[in-house]
PQR file with spaces between the fields and no chain letter, atoms N, CA, C, O and H, PARSE charges and radii, in Angstrom:
ATOM       1  N    MET     1      -2.282   -5.749   12.803 -0.4000 1.5000
ATOM       2  CA   MET     1      -2.798   -4.891   11.759 -0.0000 2.0000
ATOM       3  C    MET     1      -3.055   -5.733   10.532  0.5500 1.7000
ATOM       4  O    MET     1      -2.293   -6.649   10.219 -0.5500 1.4000
ATOM       5  N    LYS     2      -4.116   -5.422    9.852 -0.4000 1.5000
ATOM       6  CA   LYS     2      -4.386   -6.123    8.607 -0.0000 2.0000
ATOM       7  C    LYS     2      -5.021   -5.154    7.624  0.5500 1.7000
ATOM       8  O    LYS     2      -5.544   -4.106    8.003 -0.5500 1.4000
ATOM       9  H    LYS     2      -4.734   -4.679   10.106  0.4000 1.0000
ATOM      10  N    TRP     3      -4.963   -5.533    6.348 -0.4000 1.5000
ATOM      11  CA   TRP     3      -5.576   -4.696    5.341 -0.0000 2.0000
ATOM      12  C    TRP     3      -6.298   -5.558    4.330  0.5500 1.7000
ATOM      13  O    TRP     3      -5.973   -6.727    4.126 -0.5500 1.4000
ATOM      14  H    TRP     3      -4.539   -6.384    6.040  0.4000 1.0000
ATOM      15  N    THR     4      -7.286   -4.947    3.704 -0.4000 1.5000
ATOM      16  CA   THR     4      -7.993   -5.559    2.584 -0.0000 2.0000
ATOM      17  C    THR     4      -8.111   -4.493    1.514  0.5500 1.7000
ATOM      18  O    THR     4      -8.122   -3.300    1.819 -0.5500 1.4000
ATOM      19  H    THR     4      -7.551   -3.997    3.869  0.4000 1.0000
ATOM      20  N    TYR     5      -8.198   -4.917    0.254 -0.4000 1.5000
ATOM      21  CA   TYR     5      -8.337   -3.924   -0.799 -0.0000 2.0000
ATOM      22  C    TYR     5      -9.266   -4.412   -1.898  0.5500 1.7000
ATOM      23  O    TYR     5      -9.472   -5.611   -2.089 -0.5500 1.4000
ATOM      24  H    TYR     5      -8.189   -5.886    0.006  0.4000 1.0000
ATOM      25  N    VAL     6      -9.817   -3.444   -2.609 -0.4000 1.5000
ATOM      26  CA   VAL     6     -10.678   -3.696   -3.755 -0.0000 2.0000
ATOM      27  C    VAL     6     -10.018   -3.053   -4.950  0.5500 1.7000
ATOM      28  O    VAL     6      -9.662   -1.876   -4.906 -0.5500 1.4000
ATOM      29  H    VAL     6      -9.650   -2.471   -2.453  0.4000 1.0000
ATOM      30  N    LYS     7      -9.850   -3.816   -6.024 -0.4000 1.5000
ATOM      31  CA   LYS     7      -9.190   -3.297   -7.224 -0.0000 2.0000
ATOM      32  C    LYS     7     -10.224   -3.083   -8.318  0.5500 1.7000
ATOM      33  O    LYS     7     -11.056   -3.950   -8.587 -0.5500 1.4000
ATOM      34  H    LYS     7     -10.140   -4.772   -6.060  0.4000 1.0000
ATOM      35  N    LYS     8     -10.156   -1.910   -8.942 -0.4000 1.5000
ATOM      36  CA   LYS     8     -11.004   -1.602  -10.082 -0.0000 2.0000
ATOM      37  C    LYS     8     -10.122   -0.925  -11.117  0.5500 1.7000
ATOM      38  O    LYS     8      -9.911    0.286  -11.054 -0.5500 1.4000
ATOM      39  H    LYS     8      -9.481   -1.206   -8.723  0.4000 1.0000
ATOM      40  N    GLY     9      -9.601   -1.696  -12.073 -0.4000 1.5000
ATOM      41  CA   GLY     9      -8.639   -1.171  -13.025 -0.0000 2.0000
ATOM      42  C    GLY     9      -7.332   -0.873  -12.319  0.5500 1.7000
ATOM      43  O    GLY     9      -6.748   -1.760  -11.696 -0.5500 1.4000
ATOM      44  H    GLY     9      -9.772   -2.680  -12.124  0.4000 1.0000
ATOM      45  N    SER    10      -6.863    0.367  -12.407 -0.4000 1.5000
ATOM      46  CA   SER    10      -5.629    0.751  -11.721 -0.0000 2.0000
ATOM      47  C    SER    10      -5.923    1.476  -10.406  0.5500 1.7000
ATOM      48  O    SER    10      -5.007    2.013   -9.784 -0.5500 1.4000
ATOM      49  H    SER    10      -7.337    1.088  -12.913  0.4000 1.0000
ATOM      50  N    LEU    11      -7.187    1.499   -9.977 -0.4000 1.5000
ATOM      51  CA   LEU    11      -7.587    2.179   -8.749 -0.0000 2.0000
ATOM      52  C    LEU    11      -7.777    1.146   -7.632  0.5500 1.7000
ATOM      53  O    LEU    11      -8.472    0.147   -7.814 -0.5500 1.4000
ATOM      54  H    LEU    11      -7.931    1.063  -10.483  0.4000 1.0000
ATOM      55  N    PHE    12      -7.158    1.394   -6.491 -0.4000 1.5000
ATOM      56  CA   PHE    12      -7.259    0.505   -5.346 -0.0000 2.0000
ATOM      57  C    PHE    12      -7.880    1.255   -4.188  0.5500 1.7000
ATOM      58  O    PHE    12      -7.462    2.371   -3.877 -0.5500 1.4000
ATOM      59  H    PHE    12      -6.593    2.206   -6.344  0.4000 1.0000
ATOM      60  N    MET    13      -8.882    0.654   -3.538 -0.4000 1.5000
ATOM      61  CA   MET    13      -9.402    1.195   -2.292 -0.0000 2.0000
ATOM      62  C    MET    13      -8.957    0.244   -1.188  0.5500 1.7000
ATOM      63  O    MET    13      -9.236   -0.954   -1.241 -0.5500 1.4000
ATOM      64  H    MET    13      -9.221   -0.252   -3.791  0.4000 1.0000
ATOM      65  N    VAL    14      -8.272    0.776   -0.202 -0.4000 1.5000
ATOM      66  CA   VAL    14      -7.678   -0.040    0.850 -0.0000 2.0000
ATOM      67  C    VAL    14      -8.338    0.277    2.180  0.5500 1.7000
ATOM      68  O    VAL    14      -8.578    1.439    2.510 -0.5500 1.4000
ATOM      69  H    VAL    14      -8.045    1.749   -0.159  0.4000 1.0000
ATOM      70  N    LYS    15      -8.632   -0.784    2.947 -0.4000 1.5000
ATOM      71  CA   LYS    15      -9.147   -0.599    4.301 -0.0000 2.0000
ATOM      72  C    LYS    15      -8.122   -1.205    5.255  0.5500 1.7000
ATOM      73  O    LYS    15      -7.865   -2.408    5.216 -0.5500 1.4000
ATOM      74  H    LYS    15      -8.438   -1.727    2.680  0.4000 1.0000
ATOM      75  N    PHE    16      -7.544   -0.376    6.103 -0.4000 1.5000
ATOM      76  CA   PHE    16      -6.600   -0.816    7.123 -0.0000 2.0000
ATOM      77  C    PHE    16      -7.344   -0.937    8.445  0.5500 1.7000
ATOM      78  O    PHE    16      -8.162   -0.081    8.782 -0.5500 1.4000
ATOM      79  H    PHE    16      -7.752    0.601    6.135  0.4000 1.0000
ATOM      80  N    MET    17      -7.067   -1.974    9.177 -0.4000 1.5000
ATOM      81  CA   MET    17      -7.653   -2.122   10.506 -0.0000 2.0000
ATOM      82  C    MET    17      -6.552   -2.435   11.497  0.5500 1.7000
ATOM      83  O    MET    17      -5.773   -3.369   11.302 -0.5500 1.4000
ATOM      84  H    MET    17      -6.402   -2.669    8.903  0.4000 1.0000
ATOM      85  N    GLN    18      -6.492   -1.653   12.559 -0.4000 1.5000
ATOM      86  CA   GLN    18      -5.549   -1.906   13.641 -0.0000 2.0000
ATOM      87  C    GLN    18      -6.339   -2.530   14.778  0.5500 1.7000
ATOM      88  O    GLN    18      -7.295   -1.935   15.277 -0.5500 1.4000
ATOM      89  H    GLN    18      -7.124   -0.895   12.717  0.4000 1.0000
ATOM      90  N    ILE    19      -5.940   -3.734   15.188 -0.4000 1.5000
ATOM      91  CA   ILE    19      -6.687   -4.493   16.186 -0.0000 2.0000
ATOM      92  C    ILE    19      -5.842   -4.684   17.435  0.5500 1.7000
ATOM      93  O    ILE    19      -4.667   -5.045   17.359 -0.5500 1.4000
ATOM      94  H    ILE    19      -5.164   -4.217   14.782  0.4000 1.0000
ATOM      95  N    ASP    20      -6.454   -4.437   18.580 -0.4000 1.5000
ATOM      96  CA   ASP    20      -5.783   -4.694   19.857 -0.0000 2.0000
ATOM      97  C    ASP    20      -5.794   -6.203   20.087  0.5500 1.7000
ATOM      98  O    ASP    20      -6.861   -6.811   20.178 -0.5500 1.4000
ATOM      99  H    ASP    20      -7.408   -4.144   18.642  0.4000 1.0000
ATOM     100  N    MET    21      -4.615   -6.807   20.181 -0.4000 1.5000
ATOM     101  CA   MET    21      -4.516   -8.261   20.269 -0.0000 2.0000
ATOM     102  C    MET    21      -5.009   -8.808   21.622  0.5500 1.7000
ATOM     103  O    MET    21      -5.419   -9.966   21.701 -0.5500 1.4000
ATOM     104  H    MET    21      -3.748   -6.314   20.108  0.4000 1.0000
ATOM     105  N    LYS    22      -4.973   -7.996   22.673 -0.4000 1.5000
ATOM     106  CA   LYS    22      -5.444   -8.466   23.982 -0.0000 2.0000
ATOM     107  C    LYS    22      -6.966   -8.518   24.040  0.5500 1.7000
ATOM     108  O    LYS    22      -7.543   -9.515   24.475 -0.5500 1.4000
ATOM     109  H    LYS    22      -4.640   -7.056   22.609  0.4000 1.0000
ATOM     110  N    THR    23      -7.613   -7.443   23.602 -0.4000 1.5000
ATOM     111  CA   THR    23      -9.071   -7.366   23.708 -0.0000 2.0000
ATOM     112  C    THR    23      -9.782   -7.777   22.426  0.5500 1.7000
ATOM     113  O    THR    23     -11.000   -7.951   22.425 -0.5500 1.4000
ATOM     114  H    THR    23      -7.144   -6.634   23.248  0.4000 1.0000
ATOM     115  N    LYS    24      -9.039   -7.935   21.338 -0.4000 1.5000
ATOM     116  CA   LYS    24      -9.586   -8.290   20.013 -0.0000 2.0000
ATOM     117  C    LYS    24     -10.558   -7.246   19.490  0.5500 1.7000
ATOM     118  O    LYS    24     -11.439   -7.557   18.689 -0.5500 1.4000
ATOM     119  H    LYS    24      -8.049   -7.794   21.339  0.4000 1.0000
ATOM     120  N    LEU    25     -10.399   -5.999   19.944 -0.4000 1.5000
ATOM     121  CA   LEU    25     -11.249   -4.898   19.486 -0.0000 2.0000
ATOM     122  C    LEU    25     -10.506   -4.078   18.437  0.5500 1.7000
ATOM     123  O    LEU    25      -9.283   -3.947   18.479 -0.5500 1.4000
ATOM     124  H    LEU    25      -9.683   -5.746   20.595  0.4000 1.0000
ATOM     125  N    THR    26     -11.265   -3.533   17.505 -0.4000 1.5000
ATOM     126  CA   THR    26     -10.673   -2.681   16.479 -0.0000 2.0000
ATOM     127  C    THR    26     -10.374   -1.315   17.073  0.5500 1.7000
ATOM     128  O    THR    26     -11.258   -0.652   17.616 -0.5500 1.4000
ATOM     129  H    THR    26     -12.259   -3.639   17.471  0.4000 1.0000
ATOM     130  N    ILE    27      -9.115   -0.902   16.964 -0.4000 1.5000
ATOM     131  CA   ILE    27      -8.696    0.394   17.497 -0.0000 2.0000
ATOM     132  C    ILE    27      -8.927    1.488   16.461  0.5500 1.7000
ATOM     133  O    ILE    27      -9.409    2.574   16.783 -0.5500 1.4000
ATOM     134  H    ILE    27      -8.397   -1.441   16.522  0.4000 1.0000
ATOM     135  N    ARG    28      -8.575    1.183   15.212 -0.4000 1.5000
ATOM     136  CA   ARG    28      -8.617    2.219   14.188 -0.0000 2.0000
ATOM     137  C    ARG    28      -8.943    1.590   12.838  0.5500 1.7000
ATOM     138  O    ARG    28      -8.438    0.519   12.501 -0.5500 1.4000
ATOM     139  H    ARG    28      -8.184    0.301   14.951  0.4000 1.0000
ATOM     140  N    LYS    29      -9.792    2.266   12.073 -0.4000 1.5000
ATOM     141  CA   LYS    29     -10.058    1.887   10.692 -0.0000 2.0000
ATOM     142  C    LYS    29      -9.691    3.071    9.805  0.5500 1.7000
ATOM     143  O    LYS    29     -10.045    4.212   10.099 -0.5500 1.4000
ATOM     144  H    LYS    29     -10.203    3.135   12.347  0.4000 1.0000
ATOM     145  N    THR    30      -8.989    2.793    8.737 -0.4000 1.5000
ATOM     146  CA   THR    30      -8.579    3.836    7.808 -0.0000 2.0000
ATOM     147  C    THR    30      -8.878    3.377    6.393  0.5500 1.7000
ATOM     148  O    THR    30      -8.605    2.229    6.042 -0.5500 1.4000
ATOM     149  H    THR    30      -8.701    1.865    8.498  0.4000 1.0000
ATOM     150  N    TYR    31      -9.435    4.258    5.579 -0.4000 1.5000
ATOM     151  CA   TYR    31      -9.700    3.968    4.180 -0.0000 2.0000
ATOM     152  C    TYR    31      -8.842    4.885    3.319  0.5500 1.7000
ATOM     153  O    TYR    31      -8.756    6.085    3.581 -0.5500 1.4000
ATOM     154  H    TYR    31      -9.656    5.191    5.864  0.4000 1.0000
ATOM     155  N    MET    32      -8.214    4.330    2.304 -0.4000 1.5000
ATOM     156  CA   MET    32      -7.383    5.124    1.398 -0.0000 2.0000
ATOM     157  C    MET    32      -7.626    4.685   -0.031  0.5500 1.7000
ATOM     158  O    MET    32      -7.911    3.518   -0.300 -0.5500 1.4000
ATOM     159  H    MET    32      -8.283    3.355    2.092  0.4000 1.0000
ATOM     160  N    MET    33      -7.512    5.632   -0.939 -0.4000 1.5000
ATOM     161  CA   MET    33      -7.614    5.351   -2.371 -0.0000 2.0000
ATOM     162  C    MET    33      -6.244    5.568   -2.984  0.5500 1.7000
ATOM     163  O    MET    33      -5.584    6.569   -2.703 -0.5500 1.4000
ATOM     164  H    MET    33      -7.281    6.580   -0.721  0.4000 1.0000
ATOM     165  N    THR    34      -5.819    4.639   -3.815 -0.4000 1.5000
ATOM     166  CA   THR    34      -4.532    4.732   -4.488 -0.0000 2.0000
ATOM     167  C    THR    34      -4.725    4.411   -5.956  0.5500 1.7000
ATOM     168  O    THR    34      -5.378    3.428   -6.305 -0.5500 1.4000
ATOM     169  H    THR    34      -6.355    3.826   -4.042  0.4000 1.0000
ATOM     170  N    LYS    35      -4.161    5.233   -6.805 -0.4000 1.5000
ATOM     171  CA   LYS    35      -4.213    4.973   -8.244 -0.0000 2.0000
ATOM     172  C    LYS    35      -2.787    4.803   -8.747  0.5500 1.7000
ATOM     173  O    LYS    35      -1.940    5.682   -8.586 -0.5500 1.4000
ATOM     174  H    LYS    35      -3.630    6.031   -6.521  0.4000 1.0000
ATOM     175  N    LEU    36      -2.543    3.651   -9.358 -0.4000 1.5000
ATOM     176  CA   LEU    36      -1.220    3.397   -9.916 -0.0000 2.0000
ATOM     177  C    LEU    36      -1.175    3.906  -11.355  0.5500 1.7000
ATOM     178  O    LEU    36      -2.125    3.734  -12.118 -0.5500 1.4000
ATOM     179  H    LEU    36      -3.231    2.936   -9.489  0.4000 1.0000
ATOM     180  N    ARG    37      -0.081    4.522  -11.703 -0.4000 1.5000
ATOM     181  CA   ARG    37       0.093    5.008  -13.073 -0.0000 2.0000
ATOM     182  C    ARG    37       0.292    3.827  -14.016  0.5500 1.7000
ATOM     183  O    ARG    37       0.794    2.781  -13.606 -0.5500 1.4000
ATOM     184  H    ARG    37       0.691    4.662  -11.083  0.4000 1.0000
ATOM     185  N    PRO    38      -0.102    3.994  -15.282 -0.5600 1.5000
ATOM     186  CA   PRO    38       0.090    2.909  -16.246  0.2800 2.0000
ATOM     187  C    PRO    38       1.570    2.534  -16.355  0.5500 1.7000
ATOM     188  O    PRO    38       2.435    3.409  -16.361 -0.5500 1.4000
ATOM     189  N    PHE    39       1.853    1.258  -16.440 -0.4000 1.5000
ATOM     190  CA   PHE    39       3.199    0.708  -16.634 -0.0000 2.0000
ATOM     191  C    PHE    39       4.150    0.987  -15.466  0.5500 1.7000
ATOM     192  O    PHE    39       5.365    0.911  -15.651 -0.5500 1.4000
ATOM     193  H    PHE    39       1.151    0.547  -16.435  0.4000 1.0000
ATOM     194  N    ILE    40       3.644    1.307  -14.278 -0.4000 1.5000
ATOM     195  CA   ILE    40       4.521    1.637  -13.157 -0.0000 2.0000
ATOM     196  C    ILE    40       5.389    0.458  -12.729  0.5500 1.7000
ATOM     197  O    ILE    40       6.555    0.643  -12.381 -0.5500 1.4000
ATOM     198  H    ILE    40       2.657    1.369  -14.128  0.4000 1.0000
ATOM     199  N    CYS    41       4.834   -0.745  -12.753 -0.4000 1.5000
ATOM     200  CA   CYS    41       5.609   -1.916  -12.306 -0.0000 2.0000
ATOM     201  C    CYS    41       6.761   -2.217  -13.253  0.5500 1.7000
ATOM     202  O    CYS    41       7.873   -2.495  -12.805 -0.5500 1.4000
ATOM     203  H    CYS    41       3.887   -0.895  -13.035  0.4000 1.0000
ATOM     204  N    SER    42       6.509   -2.166  -14.557 -0.4000 1.5000
ATOM     205  CA   SER    42       7.596   -2.425  -15.510 -0.0000 2.0000
ATOM     206  C    SER    42       8.634   -1.296  -15.469  0.5500 1.7000
ATOM     207  O    SER    42       9.831   -1.552  -15.596 -0.5500 1.4000
ATOM     208  H    SER    42       5.606   -1.941  -14.921  0.4000 1.0000
ATOM     209  N    PHE    43       8.184   -0.060  -15.294 -0.4000 1.5000
ATOM     210  CA   PHE    43       9.099    1.066  -15.187 -0.0000 2.0000
ATOM     211  C    PHE    43      10.029    0.907  -13.980  0.5500 1.7000
ATOM     212  O    PHE    43      11.243    1.070  -14.100 -0.5500 1.4000
ATOM     213  H    PHE    43       7.211    0.148  -15.191  0.4000 1.0000
ATOM     214  N    LEU    44       9.451    0.588  -12.817 -0.4000 1.5000
ATOM     215  CA   LEU    44      10.257    0.433  -11.608 -0.0000 2.0000
ATOM     216  C    LEU    44      11.217   -0.740  -11.710  0.5500 1.7000
ATOM     217  O    LEU    44      12.332   -0.676  -11.192 -0.5500 1.4000
ATOM     218  H    LEU    44       8.465    0.456  -12.720  0.4000 1.0000
ATOM     219  N    LYS    45      10.799   -1.808  -12.369 -0.4000 1.5000
ATOM     220  CA   LYS    45      11.682   -2.960  -12.537 -0.0000 2.0000
ATOM     221  C    LYS    45      12.901   -2.594  -13.387  0.5500 1.7000
ATOM     222  O    LYS    45      14.027   -2.954  -13.045 -0.5500 1.4000
ATOM     223  H    LYS    45       9.893   -1.860  -12.789  0.4000 1.0000
ATOM     224  N    GLU    46      12.679   -1.882  -14.490 -0.4000 1.5000
ATOM     225  CA   GLU    46      13.783   -1.475  -15.365 -0.0000 2.0000
ATOM     226  C    GLU    46      14.707   -0.477  -14.669  0.5500 1.7000
ATOM     227  O    GLU    46      15.929   -0.597  -14.753 -0.5500 1.4000
ATOM     228  H    GLU    46      11.764   -1.590  -14.768  0.4000 1.0000
ATOM     229  N    GLU    47      14.130    0.499  -13.988 -0.4000 1.5000
ATOM     230  CA   GLU    47      14.927    1.530  -13.331 -0.0000 2.0000
ATOM     231  C    GLU    47      15.695    0.992  -12.130  0.5500 1.7000
ATOM     232  O    GLU    47      16.780    1.482  -11.819 -0.5500 1.4000
ATOM     233  H    GLU    47      13.137    0.597  -13.920  0.4000 1.0000
ATOM     234  N    SER    48      15.140   -0.013  -11.453 -0.4000 1.5000
ATOM     235  CA   SER    48      15.825   -0.553  -10.271 -0.0000 2.0000
ATOM     236  C    SER    48      17.119   -1.271  -10.637  0.5500 1.7000
ATOM     237  O    SER    48      17.981   -1.465   -9.781 -0.5500 1.4000
ATOM     238  H    SER    48      14.258   -0.411  -11.706  0.4000 1.0000
ATOM     239  N    GLU    49      17.262   -1.665  -11.897 -0.4000 1.5000
ATOM     240  CA   GLU    49      18.511   -2.277  -12.342 -0.0000 2.0000
ATOM     241  C    GLU    49      19.625   -1.238  -12.488  0.5500 1.7000
ATOM     242  O    GLU    49      20.807   -1.579  -12.433 -0.5500 1.4000
ATOM     243  H    GLU    49      16.561   -1.506  -12.592  0.4000 1.0000
ATOM     244  N    MET    50      19.244    0.032  -12.676 -0.4000 1.5000
ATOM     245  CA   MET    50      20.226    1.099  -12.865 -0.0000 2.0000
ATOM     246  C    MET    50      20.415    1.987  -11.635  0.5500 1.7000
ATOM     247  O    MET    50      21.477    2.580  -11.449 -0.5500 1.4000
ATOM     248  H    MET    50      18.284    0.308  -12.722  0.4000 1.0000
ATOM     249  N    PHE    51      19.368    2.075  -10.788 -0.4000 1.5000
ATOM     250  CA   PHE    51      19.391    3.013   -9.662 -0.0000 2.0000
ATOM     251  C    PHE    51      18.964    2.324   -8.381  0.5500 1.7000
ATOM     252  O    PHE    51      18.314    1.279   -8.409 -0.5500 1.4000
ATOM     253  H    PHE    51      18.505    1.592  -10.939  0.4000 1.0000
ATOM     254  N    GLU    52      19.336    2.923   -7.256 -0.4000 1.5000
ATOM     255  CA   GLU    52      18.848    2.477   -5.958 -0.0000 2.0000
ATOM     256  C    GLU    52      17.513    3.178   -5.730  0.5500 1.7000
ATOM     257  O    GLU    52      17.433    4.403   -5.821 -0.5500 1.4000
ATOM     258  H    GLU    52      19.864    3.772   -7.234  0.4000 1.0000
ATOM     259  N    MET    53      16.473    2.416   -5.435 -0.4000 1.5000
ATOM     260  CA   MET    53      15.118    2.961   -5.355 -0.0000 2.0000
ATOM     261  C    MET    53      14.670    3.105   -3.899  0.5500 1.7000
ATOM     262  O    MET    53      14.986    2.267   -3.055 -0.5500 1.4000
ATOM     263  H    MET    53      16.538    1.421   -5.361  0.4000 1.0000
ATOM     264  N    TYR    54      13.931    4.177   -3.624 -0.4000 1.5000
ATOM     265  CA   TYR    54      13.331    4.432   -2.324 -0.0000 2.0000
ATOM     266  C    TYR    54      11.858    4.720   -2.525  0.5500 1.7000
ATOM     267  O    TYR    54      11.460    5.218   -3.578 -0.5500 1.4000
ATOM     268  H    TYR    54      13.674    4.857   -4.310  0.4000 1.0000
ATOM     269  N    ILE    55      11.040    4.409   -1.518 -0.4000 1.5000
ATOM     270  CA   ILE    55       9.613    4.718   -1.567 -0.0000 2.0000
ATOM     271  C    ILE    55       9.348    5.872   -0.615  0.5500 1.7000
ATOM     272  O    ILE    55       9.732    5.827    0.554 -0.5500 1.4000
ATOM     273  H    ILE    55      11.363    4.004   -0.663  0.4000 1.0000
ATOM     274  N    TYR    56       8.690    6.902   -1.123 -0.4000 1.5000
ATOM     275  CA   TYR    56       8.276    8.029   -0.292 -0.0000 2.0000
ATOM     276  C    TYR    56       6.759    8.098   -0.357  0.5500 1.7000
ATOM     277  O    TYR    56       6.191    8.194   -1.445 -0.5500 1.4000
ATOM     278  H    TYR    56       8.377    6.937   -2.073  0.4000 1.0000
ATOM     279  N    ALA    57       6.104    8.052    0.781 -0.4000 1.5000
ATOM     280  CA   ALA    57       4.645    8.134    0.827 -0.0000 2.0000
ATOM     281  C    ALA    57       4.249    9.060    1.968  0.5500 1.7000
ATOM     282  O    ALA    57       4.902    9.083    3.011 -0.5500 1.4000
ATOM     283  H    ALA    57       6.565    7.974    1.664  0.4000 1.0000
ATOM     284  N    MET    58       3.187    9.818    1.772 -0.4000 1.5000
ATOM     285  CA   MET    58       2.722   10.738    2.802 -0.0000 2.0000
ATOM     286  C    MET    58       1.833   10.041    3.840  0.5500 1.7000
ATOM     287  O    MET    58       1.308   10.691    4.744 -0.5500 1.4000
ATOM     288  H    MET    58       2.656    9.800    0.925  0.4000 1.0000
ATOM     289  N    GLY    59       1.668    8.738    3.711 -0.4000 1.5000
ATOM     290  CA   GLY    59       0.851    7.986    4.658 -0.0000 2.0000
ATOM     291  C    GLY    59       1.672    7.476    5.826  0.5500 1.7000
ATOM     292  O    GLY    59       2.855    7.789    5.954 -0.5500 1.4000
ATOM     293  H    GLY    59       2.095    8.210    2.977  0.4000 1.0000
ATOM     294  N    ASP    60       1.037    6.692    6.672 -0.4000 1.5000
ATOM     295  CA   ASP    60       1.744    6.125    7.812 -0.0000 2.0000
ATOM     296  C    ASP    60       2.472    4.841    7.410  0.5500 1.7000
ATOM     297  O    ASP    60       2.446    4.443    6.246 -0.5500 1.4000
ATOM     298  H    ASP    60       0.076    6.437    6.568  0.4000 1.0000
ATOM     299  N    ARG    61       3.110    4.211    8.367 -0.4000 1.5000
ATOM     300  CA   ARG    61       3.947    3.037    8.102 -0.0000 2.0000
ATOM     301  C    ARG    61       3.147    1.890    7.476  0.5500 1.7000
ATOM     302  O    ARG    61       3.637    1.224    6.563 -0.5500 1.4000
ATOM     303  H    ARG    61       3.132    4.534    9.313  0.4000 1.0000
ATOM     304  N    LEU    62       1.944    1.658    7.948 -0.4000 1.5000
ATOM     305  CA   LEU    62       1.109    0.587    7.415 -0.0000 2.0000
ATOM     306  C    LEU    62       0.798    0.810    5.940  0.5500 1.7000
ATOM     307  O    LEU    62       0.792   -0.137    5.153 -0.5500 1.4000
ATOM     308  H    LEU    62       1.546    2.198    8.689  0.4000 1.0000
ATOM     309  N    TYR    63       0.541    2.056    5.567 -0.4000 1.5000
ATOM     310  CA   TYR    63       0.229    2.377    4.171 -0.0000 2.0000
ATOM     311  C    TYR    63       1.429    2.124    3.272  0.5500 1.7000
ATOM     312  O    TYR    63       1.274    1.507    2.218 -0.5500 1.4000
ATOM     313  H    TYR    63       0.546    2.825    6.206  0.4000 1.0000
ATOM     314  N    TRP    64       2.621    2.580    3.652 -0.4000 1.5000
ATOM     315  CA   TRP    64       3.741    2.385    2.735 -0.0000 2.0000
ATOM     316  C    TRP    64       4.179    0.937    2.690  0.5500 1.7000
ATOM     317  O    TRP    64       4.743    0.502    1.685 -0.5500 1.4000
ATOM     318  H    TRP    64       2.747    3.082    4.508  0.4000 1.0000
ATOM     319  N    LYS    65       3.937    0.168    3.757 -0.4000 1.5000
ATOM     320  CA   LYS    65       4.218   -1.268    3.680 -0.0000 2.0000
ATOM     321  C    LYS    65       3.283   -1.928    2.659  0.5500 1.7000
ATOM     322  O    LYS    65       3.718   -2.739    1.842 -0.5500 1.4000
ATOM     323  H    LYS    65       3.479    0.521    4.574  0.4000 1.0000
ATOM     324  N    TRP    66       2.012   -1.575    2.716 -0.4000 1.5000
ATOM     325  CA   TRP    66       1.060   -2.113    1.749 -0.0000 2.0000
ATOM     326  C    TRP    66       1.427   -1.670    0.336  0.5500 1.7000
ATOM     327  O    TRP    66       1.387   -2.477   -0.593 -0.5500 1.4000
ATOM     328  H    TRP    66       1.658   -0.916    3.381  0.4000 1.0000
ATOM     329  N    LEU    67       1.780   -0.416    0.164 -0.4000 1.5000
ATOM     330  CA   LEU    67       2.118    0.107   -1.149 -0.0000 2.0000
ATOM     331  C    LEU    67       3.349   -0.598   -1.723  0.5500 1.7000
ATOM     332  O    LEU    67       3.387   -0.903   -2.915 -0.5500 1.4000
ATOM     333  H    LEU    67       1.813    0.239    0.919  0.4000 1.0000
ATOM     334  N    SER    68       4.339   -0.855   -0.895 -0.4000 1.5000
ATOM     335  CA   SER    68       5.532   -1.552   -1.385 -0.0000 2.0000
ATOM     336  C    SER    68       5.201   -2.982   -1.800  0.5500 1.7000
ATOM     337  O    SER    68       5.767   -3.484   -2.771 -0.5500 1.4000
ATOM     338  H    SER    68       4.308   -0.607    0.073  0.4000 1.0000
ATOM     339  N    CYS    69       4.298   -3.646   -1.085 -0.4000 1.5000
ATOM     340  CA   CYS    69       3.879   -4.996   -1.491 -0.0000 2.0000
ATOM     341  C    CYS    69       3.114   -4.954   -2.811  0.5500 1.7000
ATOM     342  O    CYS    69       3.199   -5.886   -3.610 -0.5500 1.4000
ATOM     343  H    CYS    69       3.838   -3.238   -0.296  0.4000 1.0000
ATOM     344  N    LEU    70       2.383   -3.898   -3.034 -0.4000 1.5000
ATOM     345  CA   LEU    70       1.573   -3.771   -4.241 -0.0000 2.0000
ATOM     346  C    LEU    70       2.429   -3.557   -5.486  0.5500 1.7000
ATOM     347  O    LEU    70       2.148   -4.151   -6.527 -0.5500 1.4000
ATOM     348  H    LEU    70       2.314   -3.140   -2.385  0.4000 1.0000
ATOM     349  N    ILE    71       3.454   -2.732   -5.406 -0.4000 1.5000
ATOM     350  CA   ILE    71       4.216   -2.387   -6.611 -0.0000 2.0000
ATOM     351  C    ILE    71       5.473   -3.216   -6.795  0.5500 1.7000
ATOM     352  O    ILE    71       6.058   -3.188   -7.878 -0.5500 1.4000
ATOM     353  H    ILE    71       3.682   -2.249   -4.560  0.4000 1.0000
ATOM     354  N    LEU    72       5.912   -3.951   -5.787 -0.4000 1.5000
ATOM     355  CA   LEU    72       7.139   -4.723   -5.926 -0.0000 2.0000
ATOM     356  C    LEU    72       6.887   -6.162   -6.235  0.5500 1.7000
ATOM     357  O    LEU    72       7.832   -6.937   -6.380 -0.5500 1.4000
ATOM     358  H    LEU    72       5.437   -3.973   -4.907  0.4000 1.0000
């Protein structure tokens, strides 16, 4: 699985591609739009010193892995 994204300000458009490693064919393509709130990274950094943080996302596993890489 791999992803690519385009950033425009705080808006990210992500393209996920799931590839079959045996046949090298694309199984699934998914496009998602994500908008990060202003100052989210600094907020999470400060709060993580006081609290245990969890990520909840309504997407699939690939999406929340990408999202965690983006904000952490």
